[in-house]
C-alpha positions, 0 to 999 in steps of 0.5 A, a space after each residue: 427520488 430526491 426532494 420527495 419530502 418537499 413535494 409532499 409538503 407542497 401538496 399539503 400546502 395546495 390542499 390547505 389552500 384549496 380547503 381554506 375558502 370553502 370552510 370560511 365561506 360555507 359555499 355550495 348548497 350541495 356541499 361543495 366544501 365537503 367535496 373539495 376537502 375529500 379531493 384534497 385529502 385524496 391527493 395527500 394520501 396518494 403521495 408516496 411517502 416511503 417509495 424507494 426511488 433510484 438514480 443510476 441503480 442507487 437508491 435515493 433515500 430520505 427520512 420517510 423511506 429509510 426504514 423501508 429500505 432497511 427492511 427490504 435489503 439485508 445489506 445496505 451500504 449508504 453514502 451520505 453526501 453533499 451535492 457541492 462536495 468534490 469528493 462526492 462528485 468523484 465518487 458518484 460514478 464509481 458508486 453507480 458502477 458498484 451498484 450495477 455489479 451487485 445488482 447483477 449478482 444478488 438483490 440483497 446487496 444494495 447501495 443507497 445515498 442520502 443528501 445529508 445537508 437536505 436530510 438533517 434528521 438522518 445526518 444527526 441520527 448517524 453523526 455525519 460530519 464529513 462527506 462522503 461518509 459510507 455506512 453499512 446497515 445489516 439486517 435492518 439494524 439502524 442503531 449500529 451501522 458499520 463504517 466502510 473501510 474499503 477502497 473508493 472505487 467500483 471494484 473495491 466497493 463491490 468486493 467489500 460488500 460481497 465479503 459481507 454477504 457470506 463467510 469472509 474466509 473459505 473453510 478448508 476441510 482437508 489438506 487437498 482443499 488447502 493446497 488447492 486454495 493456496 495454489 490458486 492465489 498469488 497471496 493467501 492468508 490461512 488461519 489455523 484454529 483449534 476452535 473456529 468459534 473461539 475468540 481468536 477465530 472471530 477476530 480473524 474473520 473480522 479482519 478478513 472482512 476488511 482486507 478484500 484484496 487478499 484471499 482468506 482461508 480458515 482451517 480447523 481439521 487436525 490433519 491440517 495442523 499436522 500437514 503444516 507442522 503446527 501445534 497451536 493456533 497460527 495465521 500463515 501468509 502464503 505468497 508467490 511473488 516478490 512484489 508482495 514480499 518486499 511490500 510488507 510492513 514488517 521490517 524483518 523477513 526470514 526466508 527459507 529457500 527450498 525446491 518443492 520438487 525435492 521431497 527431502 526439502 519439503 520436510 523443512 517446512 514444518 520446523 520453519 513454520 513452527 519457529 515462526 510462531 515465536 516472532 509473530 508481528 516482529 518477523 515475517 517468515 516466507 517460504 520461497 520455492 526456487 523451482 517456481 515463482 520464487 526464482 525471481 528473488 534469487 538474484 537479490 540474495 546472490 543465490 541460484 536454485 542450486 543453493 537451496 535449501 538455505 536460510 536468509 534473514 533480511 532487514 528491509 530498511 537497510 537490505 542487510 542480509 544474514 545467513 544461517 550456517 546450520 545444516 539441520 534447520 530445526 525449529 530450535 535452531 531457526 529460533 536461536 538464529 533469528 533471536 541472535 540477529 535481532 539482538 545484534 549478535 550476528 554480522 550481515 553477509 555482504 554480497 560481493 562480486 569478484 574484481 575484474 582483472 583490469 579493474 584498476 587499469 581503466 579510467 573509471 576504476 571498477 570496485 566490488 565489495 571486496 576491494 571498496 575499503 582499500 580504494 575508497 578510504 586510501 588516505 592519499 587519494 580523493 575518490 569519487 564513486 558512482 553507485 549504480 544499478 545496471 537496469 537504471 535508466 538514469 545511470 545509463 544517461 550519465 554513463 558517458 559523462 562519467 567515462 569522460 570524467 574518468 578520462 579527464 582525471 586518469 593521470 591525476 595521482 591523487 584523484 580516482 574516479 570509480 564505480 560500483 554495481 550496488 545491486 551485486 555488491 554490499 557495504 557494511 556501513 553504507 546503504 544505497 537507497 537510490 540510483 545513481 548515488 554519488 559519494 566523494 571520499 576525500 584524502 586524509 584520515 577520518 574515513 570521511 564521506 560527502 554525498 554529491 547532489 548537484 548537476 550531473 555533467 562533466 563540468 560541474 563534476 570537475 568544479 566539485 573535484 577541483 574545489 576539494 569536494 564542494 562547489 564554489 560559490 558564484 559571485 552575486 549578479 547585481 542588476 544594472 540601475 534602470 535609466 530614467 528613474 528617480 528611484 534609488 532602491 538598494 539592489 538585492 543580490 540575485 546570484 545563484 549557488 549550486 547546492 550539494 
């Protein structure tokens, strides 16, 4: 309970006040002073010095009961807070919810809190300089607490603590257990180690303890190394969904597309995983099952299930994709291909649709990857291109304005209004990062390109085109001089100018 230290001090003050007159006056032939002293001492002795109080299921800790809390709870996560701190106030209900979750599962996992400004000694002992600060105390050890590294919500806090109550990675004893573990998770990380007591395995378990949003498994059995085609200690990431693939931090992804219902294609996994070891931390190797969850990413690569097995390397920063032409996907061939791409010795494989038969007869010309260069960089034309995605709501909103613009300029010999589906067509030197993106390619030599960033309406588009790829500056608006005033301030220009 908060302030129990102050309560104990107040009881002591009352006791001393009671004892003071009795000792000074020496009253009472029957020893009244002695009786008063005994009663006061009894009051002080009854004060619960190390009692563990609670608020909303969270232990309220102070310097007198902190040691007792450490002795009674094997894993104790302590929040050092300040009552006036807004972040602490926002965390309080989440911390209480996490405490309830843990109390329902095990008594050895507890949460506590310390009013840090009021408990200066504890704040100094644990170097508390910011609020909230969360520290984990394990097995009563108060000299080496572990800094909290999880999310600041109830589920994140509870899962972070649960990871520390037992092994942070599930031990996978055989191929059947490994297959079941991987199949049960959207994302699973499995560490294959020759010695689970070695330094590499210990580092893996430590990492697994911090990453509570991912399921970790560990394997040591020789049959698992053989089943997954591994020869040395390796950490493998198994993923089911494209969201996780595209959200990874490693910028180069090497993908093997295969149909897991075909036994012959399953045999390609081993060489692929063997090749991955040479690019650890540099290239993310991903197995994509086109017969299952992986089918969702096929359109991004312009593929269908019938194209499997096939390999692609994609650079996520530019979406450039590279195709390995080898028929036999040996580990050596995969390694050589990846190294050649990283060294800039392989050209990207660019997606392109086939041009519609009437692509150049419409008011808005329909461009594809194969026809873009000849149209956009025609030195006799000023070409205004909309790069869009079919599913983009902003693209749909401006579609009518773009069609009207095409109608307006369909009879102009030197102006071309065009559009290209940028999700199905790629260009070597132009990267489209958002939709819609508008680029203007002026007539003349030099392969110039101007990005349009102003209002998306027909009149503003027209001003831009008529002014040769820029918007004209509007004259400044000068306000009238106010009447009935003697002030003669110089009016400042307040005109506006559309920026590209």
